[in-house]
Kinemage of the C-alpha trace (Angstrom):
@kinemage 1
@onewidth
@group {chain A} dominant
@subgroup {mainchain}
@vectorlist {calphas} color= white
{ca met a 1} P -29.679 2.877 -49.407
{ca arg a 2} L -32.319 -0.008 -49.095
{ca gly a 3} L -30.494 -1.690 -52.066
{ca lys a 4} L -26.995 -1.370 -50.215
{ca arg a 5} L -28.354 -2.970 -47.131
{ca leu a 6} L -29.876 -5.799 -49.046
{ca leu a 7} L -26.579 -6.500 -50.758
{ca ile a 8} L -24.529 -6.344 -47.292
{ca ile a 9} L -27.255 -9.001 -46.063
{ca leu a 10} L -26.989 -11.205 -49.032
{ca phe a 11} L -23.241 -11.069 -49.006
{ca ser a 12} L -23.164 -11.899 -45.346
{ca leu a 13} L -25.323 -14.851 -45.929
{ca val a 14} L -23.183 -16.277 -48.903
{ca leu a 15} L -20.021 -15.636 -46.350
{ca val a 16} L -21.622 -17.697 -43.730
{ca cys a 17} L -22.697 -20.348 -45.980
{ca leu a 18} L -19.180 -20.737 -47.579
{ca thr a 19} L -17.277 -20.950 -44.284
{ca gly a 20} L -19.691 -23.488 -43.146
{ca cys a 21} L -18.776 -25.678 -45.960
{ca val a 22} L -14.927 -25.485 -45.568
{ca gly a 23} L -13.326 -28.586 -44.164
{ca arg a 24} L -11.323 -28.020 -40.771
{ca glu a 25} L -10.022 -29.648 -37.881
{ca tyr a 26} L -12.469 -30.795 -35.354
{ca pro a 27} L -12.925 -27.395 -32.969
{ca phe a 28} L -12.577 -28.971 -29.265
{ca lys a 29} L -14.549 -26.750 -26.908
{ca glu a 30} L -11.654 -27.110 -24.286
{ca pro a 31} L -7.887 -27.066 -24.661
{ca ile a 32} L -6.493 -30.345 -26.039
{ca asp a 33} L -4.123 -30.419 -23.219
{ca glu a 34} L -7.060 -30.708 -20.751
{ca ile a 35} L -8.432 -33.979 -22.067
{ca glu a 36} L -8.375 -36.579 -19.425
{ca ser a 37} L -9.771 -39.592 -21.370
{ca ile a 38} L -10.838 -40.681 -24.704
{ca glu a 39} L -13.467 -43.565 -25.075
{ca ile a 40} L -14.950 -45.378 -28.110
{ca val a 41} L -18.534 -45.695 -26.948
{ca trp a 42} L -21.861 -46.895 -28.377
{ca ala a 43} L -24.287 -44.386 -27.704
{ca glu a 44} L -28.131 -44.279 -27.003
{ca asn a 45} L -27.559 -40.588 -26.655
{ca ser a 46} L -24.834 -38.256 -25.117
{ca leu a 47} L -25.937 -39.277 -21.490
{ca glu a 48} L -26.662 -42.959 -22.114
{ca phe a 49} L -23.788 -44.922 -23.678
{ca thr a 50} L -21.766 -48.189 -23.265
{ca val a 51} L -17.905 -47.720 -23.246
{ca ile a 52} L -16.451 -50.238 -25.767
{ca lys a 53} L -12.811 -49.226 -25.352
{ca thr a 54} L -10.882 -46.545 -23.291
{ca leu a 55} L -7.633 -45.511 -25.068
{ca ser a 56} L -4.235 -45.831 -23.158
{ca glu a 57} L -2.147 -42.781 -23.012
{ca glu a 58} L -0.192 -43.750 -26.169
{ca glu a 59} L -3.220 -44.750 -28.207
{ca lys a 60} L -4.751 -41.159 -27.049
{ca lys a 61} L -1.689 -39.277 -28.725
{ca asp a 62} L -2.092 -41.438 -31.931
{ca phe a 63} L -5.861 -41.131 -32.024
{ca leu a 64} L -5.854 -37.248 -31.652
{ca glu a 65} L -3.295 -36.996 -34.401
{ca gln a 66} L -5.330 -38.895 -36.586
{ca phe a 67} L -8.606 -37.378 -35.492
{ca gln a 68} L -7.482 -33.958 -36.305
{ca ala a 69} L -6.503 -35.048 -39.692
{ca ile a 70} L -10.405 -35.625 -40.471
{ca glu a 71} L -12.047 -32.800 -41.931
{ca phe a 72} L -15.137 -31.519 -40.082
{ca tyr a 73} L -17.898 -29.221 -41.537
{ca gly a 74} L -20.267 -27.046 -39.660
{ca ser a 75} L -23.969 -27.907 -40.396
{ca phe a 76} L -27.124 -25.921 -40.022
{ca gly a 77} L -30.800 -26.579 -39.207
{ca asp a 78} L -32.287 -28.491 -36.389
{ca pro a 79} L -29.989 -30.582 -34.100
{ca ile a 80} L -30.006 -34.200 -34.811
{ca asn a 81} L -29.413 -36.371 -31.680
{ca leu a 82} L -26.262 -38.479 -31.349
{ca tyr a 83} L -26.571 -42.072 -31.821
{ca gly a 84} L -24.428 -44.993 -32.459
{ca asp a 85} L -20.522 -45.442 -32.765
{ca ser a 86} L -19.133 -42.457 -31.308
{ca ile a 87} L -16.100 -40.882 -29.335
{ca lys a 88} L -16.255 -39.541 -25.876
{ca ile a 89} L -13.730 -36.942 -25.142
{ca thr a 90} L -13.697 -36.141 -21.309
{ca tyr a 91} L -11.907 -33.176 -19.793
{ca lys a 92} L -10.367 -32.709 -16.658
{ca asn a 93} L -13.134 -30.593 -15.345
{ca gly a 94} L -15.605 -33.426 -15.901
{ca thr a 95} L -17.275 -31.856 -19.047
{ca tyr a 96} L -17.079 -34.176 -22.205
{ca glu a 97} L -17.673 -34.096 -25.889
{ca met a 98} L -19.478 -36.910 -27.835
{ca val a 99} L -18.799 -37.164 -31.515
{ca cys a 100} L -20.311 -39.171 -34.124
{ca phe a 101} L -19.767 -38.957 -37.896
{ca tyr a 102} L -22.898 -36.602 -38.491
{ca thr a 103} L -22.972 -34.563 -35.145
{ca ala a 104} L -21.186 -33.661 -32.024
{ca glu a 105} L -22.547 -32.487 -28.451
{ca tyr a 106} L -20.904 -30.888 -25.551
{ca val a 107} L -22.140 -32.202 -22.215
{ca glu a 108} L -21.777 -30.014 -18.993
{ca asp a 109} L -23.535 -30.794 -15.772
{ca gly a 110} L -25.707 -33.432 -17.596
{ca glu a 111} L -27.017 -30.658 -20.011
{ca ile a 112} L -26.649 -31.321 -23.635
{ca his a 113} L -25.252 -28.545 -25.972
{ca phe a 114} L -25.331 -29.060 -29.738
{ca leu a 115} L -22.313 -28.390 -31.818
{ca trp a 116} L -23.210 -29.058 -35.294
{ca glu a 117} L -20.295 -30.618 -36.579
{ca ser a 118} L -20.025 -33.502 -39.133
{ca cys a 119} L -17.435 -35.482 -41.084
{ca asp a 120} L -17.089 -38.306 -43.488
{ca glu a 121} L -18.604 -41.581 -42.085
{ca glu a 122} L -16.300 -43.716 -43.883
{ca glu a 123} L -13.068 -41.938 -42.603
{ca phe a 124} L -14.748 -41.520 -38.963
{ca asn a 125} L -15.666 -45.376 -38.858
{ca ala a 126} L -12.073 -46.337 -40.324
{ca leu a 127} L -10.448 -44.278 -37.397
{ca leu a 128} L -12.561 -46.038 -34.782
{ca asn a 129} L -12.035 -49.458 -36.239
{ca ser a 130} L -8.262 -48.895 -36.530
{ca phe a 131} L -8.155 -48.410 -32.566
{ca leu a 132} L -10.441 -51.528 -32.110
{ca glu a 133} L -8.555 -54.131 -33.934
C-alpha cells in the first residue's frame, strides 16, 4: 500500500512538472474583451513604471494577436520581481497585469499577485520593438 502511494505521488509530481514545461498562450487573468488598454512601459516594479507608448485600438488588436502567438511557460520557485521593458494590460475594472519576458504579475487594489509566467526574451522584445517603430 505504501509503495502504491509513493508511486502515485511521484507520477503526480512528474505530471505537474511536464505540464509546466509545455508552451501555451498567455493565460490572461480576466477575459480579453474586458481589456481597456495596453501600454508598453519601463517598470521599476508593477506599481512604479513609466509609460512609453499606449497602443491605439487598432494596434491593440494586432498586438493581442501577436502576443497570443508567443509561447508562455509556467515557472516554479520564489517569485522574481518584475523590472524593465514590460507590457501593462489594464482591464475595465481597474485591475491590470504587468508582463515581461521572465515573469508576470496581476495587480488588484495596489496588491501584487505573482503569476509565474515566462517566455522567450528575443521573441518578447521583438514584439515590443515592432510596436515602438
